[in-house]
N, C-alpha and C positions, 0 to 999 in steps of 0.2 A: 504493500500499499504506500501511497505517497505520504512522506513524513510531515510533521507539523511545520518544520522550517520551510519545506517546499511549498506547502499550502500558503504560508504567509508571503513567500516571495511571489507566488502566482497572483494572490489577491492584490498585493502592492503594485504589481505590474499592470493589472487591469485598471486599478484606480488611477495610476499614473497616465495610462493611455487616455482614459476618460477626461482627464484634466486638460488635455491638449485641445479639446474642442473650443472654438471661438465663435463669436456671433457675427452674423452677416446681415446686410440690409435686405430684407425679404418682405414679401406680401402674401396674402391669402386669396385664392380664387375659389369661388363657390357658385352654385347654380342648381338648376333642376333639369333632369333628363326626361323627355317625353317622346312619344311616337307621333306619327302624322295625324292621329285623331285626338291628340292632346292627352292620351293616357300616360300615367307616370311609368317609368321604366326602372324597376329595381334591378340591382346586380349588373348594371352596365359598367364597363371598364372605361375610365377616363384617365388620360395620361399625357405627360410631356415627354415624348420619346428621347429628345436630345438631353434631357435632364435625368433620365432614368427614374422618373417619378410617375406613380400611378395610384389610383384609388378606385373604389367601387361605390356606385350609388346605393342608397339605403332603400328601405321598403316604400318610401314616399318619393323616390326618384331624386332625392337631394344628394349632392356630392360636395366635397371640400378638399382642396389641395393646399396644404400649409407650407410655410417656409419656402416659397418660390422666389428665387433671386430676381431682382428687378431686371427687366429686359423684355425682348420680343421672342416669343416661342410658338411653335406649332402645337396646338391642342388637338388631340385625337380622342374619339369616343367610339366604342364598338359594343355590339350586343349580338347574340346568336340570331342569325337570319336577317340582320339589319346591315345596311351599308355603313362604311366608315365615315364618321363626322370628322372633318379636318378644317381647322381655321387658325390663323395666326392671332394671338392675343398679346396685349401689352400689359405688363405688370410694372406699374410705376407708383403705386400707393399701397397702403396697408391692406385694403380690402377691395377686391374687384369682383364683378359678377359676370358670368357667361352662361346663359341658358342654352341647352342643347336639344335639337330635334333630330331624331333618327328616322330614316326612311327604310321601309322593308326591302331587303335584298338578300335572299337566301345564299347567294354565292359567297358571302362573307361569313357564313356560319362556321362554327367549330374552329375559329382562329384565335383561341385564347392564348394568353402568354403562359409559357411553360419554362421550367428551369431544370428539371431532373435529367434530361437527356444530355445536356452539355455543360451544366453548372452555371449557366448564365441565362438571363431573361431573353426569350426569343419567341416569336410567333410560332404557334403549334405547327402551322403549315410550312413555315420556313425551316423548322428543325430537321436536320438530317437523320435524327434518331426518332423513331415513332414513339409518341407519348400520348397516353390516354388521360383525359382530364374529367374528373367527376366533382361537381360543385356541391356545396352544402345543400342546395335545393334538391339535388338528386337523392340524397340520403333521407330527406324529410318525407319522401314518398313512402318510406317504410321505416318508421322510427324504431331504433334499437338502443339498448343501454350501453353498447360498447363498440369500438372500432372493429373488433373481431366479428361480431354479428352483422355489422353494417356492410361488410364486403360481399355478402352472399349473393347480391344481385349484379355483380360485375362479371362480365363474360371472361371465362378463362381463369378466374380467381375463385378459390373455394376455401372457406374456413373448414378445417378438418378437425373434428373432435377425436381425441386420442384415448379417451377413457370413458367407459360407461358410468363410472362412479363419481369421479371428481370433475368431469367435463372440461378439463384443460384441452388446449388444442393449438394448432398452428395454421399458417396460411400457405396454400398450394397455389402456384402459378403454372399454368399449362401442364399440370400433372406432376410437377416436381415438388417434393416435400418441403415443409416449412423451413428447415435449415438452409435451403437454397434461396430463400427470399430475404432480401435486406429491407428493413423498415426504418425509414428516416423520419425525423421530426424537424421541419424547417431545414432540410438538407443535412442534418447531423445524424451520424450512425448511433442513435440512442438505443434502439431495440435490437439486442443481439444476445447470444448465449442463453442465460437463464430466462430472460424476458421473452424469447421467442416462444416459450411455453407458458410463462406465468404473467407476462407484463402487458399483454395485448388488451386486457379488459379495462384498463384504467385511463384511457385517452378520451376526455370528454368531447362528445360530438358538437357541443355548442361552440367550441373554440376552433372548429375546423373550417377554414375558408374553402379549401378544395383538396382533393387527393389526386396525385399524379402517379400513373402506373407505367413502368417500363418493363416490357416482357423480353427476356433474353439477357445474356451476360452484360453486366455493367461494371465488371471488375477493373477495367482500365481506369475509371474515375473513382470508384468507391471501394476497391479492394475486395478482400475475402467476404464471402457470404452472398455477394450479388451475382450468383451463378444463374439462377432461374429468372431473376428479375428483381425489381425494387418497387417499393411503395413509399412515396414521399408524402407525408402528412404536412400540408402547409397551413399553419395556424393564422388566425386573423391578425391584422395589424390593428393596434389600439385606435389609431385615428379613424379607421373605417368601421369601427364597431359601435353598436348602440351604447348609450350611457348605461342602460340597464337592460338585461334580457333574462327571461325565464322560460324554460321548457321542461314541463313535468308531465309524466303520464304514469298510469297504473294499469295492470291487467287483471283479468278475472282469476288468475292463478295466485294473486297476491303480491306480484312484483311491483315495486315502486322505484321510479327513476326520476331524478331531479338534476337539471343543469341550471346553474345560476352564474351569470357573468356580469361584471361591471367594469367600466373604464373610468379613470380619473387622471388628473394632471398634477404635476408637482412643478410649480413655476410655469414659465412659458415654453420651456424647451424639453420637458420630460413628460411622456405619456405612458400610462400603464394599463394593462388589461388583467383582471383577476377573474378566474373561473373556478367554480367548485362543482364537482359531480358526486352525487350520492346515489348508490343503488342498494336496495335491500330486498331480499327474498327469504322468508322464514316459514314457508308453508310446505312441509313434507308431503309429497304425493306419490302414490304407488299404483298407477292405473294398470300396469301389466302384471301385478300381483306376484312379484318375485321377492317381496320383502325388502327391496332396495329402493332408495329414492330415485324417481325418474329424472329429476333435475337437481343439480347441486344447489344447496342453500348457500347464499352469499350475503356478505355485509361489506361494502366497499366504499371508500372515500378517496377522491382524487382532487388535489389542489394544484392549479396551474397559475403562474404569474409571469407576464411578459412586459418588458420595459423597452421603449424606443426613445432615443435621445436625438433631438434635432441638432445638426452640426453644420458648420460652414460648408458651402458648395454641395449640400445634400449628401454628404458622406454618411455611410451607414454605421450605426452603433446600436445594437440591440442585445438584451440579455433576457433569458427566460429560465424558469425553474419549475419542476413538477415533483410532487410527492404522492405516492400511492400506498394505501394500506388496504389489504383485503384479508378477510377471514372467510374461507369457504369449506364446506364439508359435504360429503355424500356417503352413503353406506346403508347399513341396515336401519329400518325404520325406528328401532328403539335405541339407536346410538345416541350417546350424550358425551360431553367433554370428559367426563370422568373415565370413559373407556378409551381415551386417546392413547395410542401406542400399546394397548394391551391386546390379548388374544381371546377376550371374552365375547365382545360384540364388535363386528367388523365396521370400520369407518375409515375414510380417507380425509384427513384434516390438513388444511394448508394455510399457513400464515405467510403472507407476502408483505415485505416492507421494502420500498424502493424510492430512491431520490435521484433526481437528474438536474443538471445545471449546464446550460449551453449558451453560446452567444456568437455574435459576428461584429468585428470592428474593422472599419476601412482606415488604413493608415493615412495620416495627414501629409501625403506627398502627391506630386502631380500624377504619377502613374496610379492605375487602379490596382491596389494590392490589398487583399482582404486577409485578416487573421480570423479563423473560426476555431472554436474549441467546444468540447463537450466532456463532461465527466459524470459518472453515475455509480451508485452503489446499490447492490441488491442482496437482501438477506432472505433466505428461504428456510422456513421451519415447517417441515411436512412429515406426516406419518401415513403410511399405506398399510393399514392393518397394524401389525406389530413391527413393521420395518420403517425406521426413521430415515429421512433424507434431510440433512442439514448442510446448507451451502452458503458461502459468501462470495460475491463477485464484485470487483471494482474495475472500472474501465476509464482510462483517460485518453483523450484524443485531441490533437492539435493539427492545424493545417494552414499553411500560407498559400494563397493563390494569386497569380499575377496575370491580369488580362491586358493584352497588347494587340493593337491593330496595325498591320503593316501592309498597306495596299489592299490586295484581295485576301490577305491572310489575317484571320482572327486567332491569335495565339492564346493559349491558356497553359500556364505552367504551375505545378503544385509541388509542395514539400509537405509530407505528412508524417505523423508519428502516432502510434497507438500502443498503449500499455494495458495489459490485462492481468489482473490478479484473480486467481480462482482457488477455492479450497472447499472441500466437502468431506463427508464421512464415508465415501464409497471407495472401492479399490482404485479409482481414477486418481485419487490424491494421496494414496499410500506411498510411503518411502520404500523403494524396491529393496533397500538394505535392511529395513526394519518395518515389517508390515503392521506393527502396532503403533507406528508413529506416522503422522501426516507430513506430507511434503507438498505444500501449495505450489501451484503452477504460476510462474511469472513469465509472461510472454511479451517481448518487445517486437514491434513491427514498424520500422521506419520505411518510408517509400518516397518515390519521386515519380511524377507523371508529366507528360506533355501532350497537348492536343492542338492540332492545326485545322481550323475550318477554312477551307478555300472556296470562295465564291467566284466562280469563273464568269458567270453572268446571272441574270435574274432567273434563269431556268435550271442551272446546274450548280450543285454544291458538293464538295468532297470533304469528308472529315477523317483525319488520320489521328490515331492515338496510341500511346505506348506508356506502360507503367512498369516500374521495377520496385519490388518489395524484398526486404530481407527479414525473414521470420527467424527469430532466435532459436526456435526448435527445429525448423525444417529447411532453413537456408534460403537460397535465391529463388525468386518467383518473378517471371516476366509475363505480362499480359498485354497483347496488342489488340487493336480493332481498326476496322475500316468501314465507313458508312458513305454511301452515295445517294444523293437525292436529285430527282428531276421533277420539275413542275411546269405546267402550261402557263401561258402568260397571265391568265385570270385566276390561276391556282385552283381551278375546278378539277384538275387532275394532278395527282402527286404520286410519284413512284419512288420507292426507296429500296436499296439493297444494303444489307448489314452483314458483316462477318467479324467475329470476335472470339476472344478467349476468356474463360472464367476459371477461378480456382476457389477452393474452400478447405480450410483447416478445421477439422471436426473435433468436438468434445461431446461424446455420446451422452454423458450424464446431464449435461446442461440443455441438450436439444431434443432428446428422445424420451418422452414421458414413459413409454413402455419399459424402458430400462430401469425405471425407478420404483415401480410398484411392488417389486418383490414377488410377484406372481410367477415370474420365470427367472431362472438363473442367467446372469449375463456372462458370456464367454467371449474373450478376445483371442483370435487365432494368432495374430501377429500385431506388431505396433502399426497403428493406422497411419498411412501416408496421406498427404494432401491430395484431394481430388482435383482433376483438371478437366476442362470441357472445351469443345469447339462448337460454335453456334453459327448458323446462317439463317437469315430472315429475308423474306421478300414481302414488301408492304405496298398496297395500292389503295389510294383514297380517291373517291369520285364524288363530286358534289354537283347537283343539278336542280333546277327549279322547273316546276310544271305549273304554269299559271302563278297563283299565289302560294303554292305549296313548295316544300323543300324536301329533297331526298338526299341523304348522304350514305355512302358505302365506305367501309374501312375493312379491307381484307388482308390477311397475313398468312403466309406459309412459313413454318419454322422447323428447324432440324438441329438437334443438339447431340453430340457424340461425347461420351464420358470415358476418360481413362481413370483407373484407380478408384472407381466409384465405391463408396462405402455402403455395403449391403447388410441389412439386418435380416438374418435367416430365421424365420419362424417355423419352417417346415421340417427341417432335419430332426429336431427333437422338440416335442410339444412342451417340455418343461424348461426349455432354454431359448435365449435369443443369442445367436452366434454372429458376432461382428467381424468383418474382414474386408479388405480391399478386394474388389472383384478381379479374379484372374480371367479377364475377358474384357468385354466392353458393354456399355449400356447406351440406349438411344431414347430420346424423346422427340417425337415428330408429329406434325399435324397441321391443320389449317383452321383459321377462325374468321368469322365475319361479324362485323358490327353494323347495324342498320339504324339510321336516325331519320325519322319522318316527322315533319311539322306541317299541319294543315291549318288553314285560316279559320276553321270552325272552332278552334280551341283544343284540337286533339294533337297530342305529341306522343310518339312511339319511339322508345329506345329498346332495341332487341339485339341479341347476339347468340352465336352458337360456335362451339369449338369441337372438332373431331380430332382425336389424337391417339397415338399408339406409344406407350411407354413400356420398355422392356429391357431386360439384361440378357446377355448371351455368353455362355461359358461351355467350352467343349462341344460346341455345335448345338447345344440345347438352349432354346429360347424360353425365358420365363417372364411372364407378365408381372409388372410391379404391383405389389399389394396396395389396396386403398386408392386405386386410380381408375377413374371412369374413362371410357372411350368416347363418350359424348357428353357435353354439357350445354345447356341453353338457359338464357336469362331474358327477362323482359321487364320493362317499366313503362306502363301505359297510363298517361294522364289526360284527363278531359276537364276543361274549365267552363263552367256556365257563368259567363261574365255578369249577366243580369242579376244572378243570385249570389255572386261572390262565393261560389261553391266549386271545389275541385274534387274529382274522383280519381284515385290512383289504384291501379291494379298491378301488382308486382309479383314476380315468381321466378322459380328456377326449375330445371328438369335435369336429372342425372341418369346416365346409363349405368349398367352393372359394373361392379368393382369386385376384384378377387379379394377374398377375406381369409384370415388365418384360422384354420381349424386345428383342433387338438389331437384328433385321431381319425382313422379311416371310418370309425363308427360314429363320429360326431354327427348328430342329426341336423345341425344347423346348415343353412345354405352355404355352398362354397362360393357363390357369387350373389351379390345383392340384387334385388329386382330394380326395375326402373322406378324412380321415386321423384316426388315433386313437392316443394313447399310453396304455397300460394297465399297471397294476402290482399286484402282490400281495405281502403281507407277513404273517408270523407273528411274534407277540411273546409271549414267555414270561416271566412274572414269577417271579423266584427270591428268595424271602424278601421282606423289605419294602424293600430298598434297590437291588436289581439287576433289570434287564430285559435279556434277550437277544433280538435281533430279526434277521430275515433274510427274503429273498424274491427276487423277480425283477422287474426293471424292463423296460419296453417288451416285454411278453409277446408282442405280435404281430410283433416284430422289424421294425417299420416304419421306413423311412428315406425321405427325399424323392427319392432317385435312382430309386426304383422307378417304372417307366413312363416314364422320361426317358432319352434316349441319354447325357446328361451333365448335370451341375449347373453346374459352373464352365466358362464359355465359354473356349475356347482355353487349357485347362490345360496343353497341351503347349508353349505359347509365351507365357508370362505377361508378357514385356516387349514383345510385338508386334514382335519383330525380323524375322519372316518375313511380316508382313501387308503387302499392297500396297494403297495408297489411291488413289482416283480424284481428279479435279480438285476435287471438293466436299468432300474430306476423309473420304469414306466408304470403308469396307473393301471391296475388290473380291473377287469370287468367283474363286478360283484353284484348281488341283488340290490344293494344300496347305491351302486354306481354302474348302471347297465351299459353306459357308453364308454367307460374307462376314462373319465375326465378328471382334471384338477380345476381348482378355482382359477378363473381367468376373465378379466373385464376388458380384454383388448379387442374383442369382436365388436367393433363400432364403426359406423360409416355415416351416420346422420344423427340429427338432434332427436331426443326422445321426448320432446314436449309436444303435446297434442294441441287441439284447437283451443283458442282463448280469445276473448274480447279485450279491447283496450280503449282508453279514453285519456286525452291529454289536452294541455293548453300551452300556447306560446304567447309571450308578451315581450314587445320591444319598445323601449323608450329612447328616442333619438334626441 
């Protein structure tokens, strides 16, 4: 861990840098955004491109840009399906006003500003790296208590539950497991290691401005873990947020979720956004009659605070912090805390305590040089029946980036350093010389990367990137990438080709929940080597208008080839999970299509489908990956009755069969899941300009994974295997009490076990 003296030095350095900010002669521009009929336009993007300043209009169409240096600048405003507003405005006094009227033009749809593909703000259609953008409005169509649940309606992205009892999970992208997905908050690698399993539930949706998704390796810019892709959670800027906002809902199952956010100022130059999320569910339900809770009981609080500092020449300085505490448990219906860690009544009890601190500071020099940092600590106190899992993880990350334009070349150079401390009570942290003593892992990962975006003309762009990392445990790692983009003059057609390399250094006990439960013995055949992958993507975007309607297509073909893939073998021995690098290769390949339709009658359709094939091959034998569907589909259909101020949202997903882990040849459960779907409907009524009331039904079909199966949790009646008889090979014997020869195992899980339920909520925004 970083010592006290280092912490003091780091804090002193940050405060010293902050004191360099000086005041400039600036003004404020404000106004209202409307359409051709005079209707207000919330969530329109207003910007001064040459100053790299932008904001978003509020629910009443109002916008404000503060600290604009005196001078003449080109003001732009954009909104989905509307033309670009462009006009030169003069700022020469403290307060200026400029109202904006947008004209419908679907050809300018889907041209949001993105940052995840190239680490700089760029138009989505101009980006040589395909980036999908999902606004806060998208997630309001199906309100959920966490980021983990919110991602269920994004094509090619699936929240995967990894345990029937404690309901922890990870995020799959194009069929690749959670450890291959990097999750960023404001571009910082906050969510990794332990938090890929335990930290996804504490990100308040009320503070999310948008989520950007990059599918395919991004290791050239972001390093390890960005093999399958990345999800970048962009939080709201304080200046664009309501003074006070509230979003609270409850369900008929007894769940209660509350998001509360407020912004405030400290003097004229400092703005802050404070958000609190609280989720509570304390109603044990056992609809499938196996004496185990269908859904984990949870008590969670998350506090987020973000600070923006106005500086000379609009240089960036922001700081943010987050704290999450969660107490969750699942198990036998009569479990109580007094049974925690014992073998009398089975329960899985998890205490998670996590803090994060991160920020960005633009150096006070002529060149655009940014210093970004993040640090976090994660304490895990868990028991799975009578098996404890106690872990501590601390990560420190720092990065300098230099942006430089030379003619047609836009250069980005970066220096990075990442330090990881990890300790637990498993064999992973045992001292090889003395197994009774722990030897925490200390990993240093310095790196350097360079990226060159070459704009040959308005139609052709080439992106070249190369990264070098030195891992203190595994040595040198090099990751290159090449991206090419062609677009038509009006950007109604965009074609991209991507080729790149990814790598991942694994820690099984921080990433794979099944390794922790104690239901199976964990076996390592050899020391695990870093995984490497090569990926190729073809992406085509087509936009067209038919009268006053808009249709957009976004199609992608992807192929990823893995060397040294780390495989968890559930099949060789039903009582073990055997980990080793694959002596062969693995492939993830497929095609996906996103469809965006906007009709003038108030109907908007977002739909997507992905067909994929994910498998490993060894000694000529091809094995389909566990828990991976061959087809997934999602939809988000919204219809607004303007005269009534009422919106109807119908959302859902559809998944094809997945291969599931069975315990024996006589295991009566299905070897493959059936086709399954979760569908939801919601009505939202606007009351005045500040309040929305919403409600509906989740899981309309009342689907749960136990349907068609005799049971989900194996040996739920004997979770400590006290009555299981074993043969000479350590395998469970068939007996009258155990007719299928099984042991207790909660790893047979592929979907949520929560049935139909109603919900009702309210949103309030004070600007």
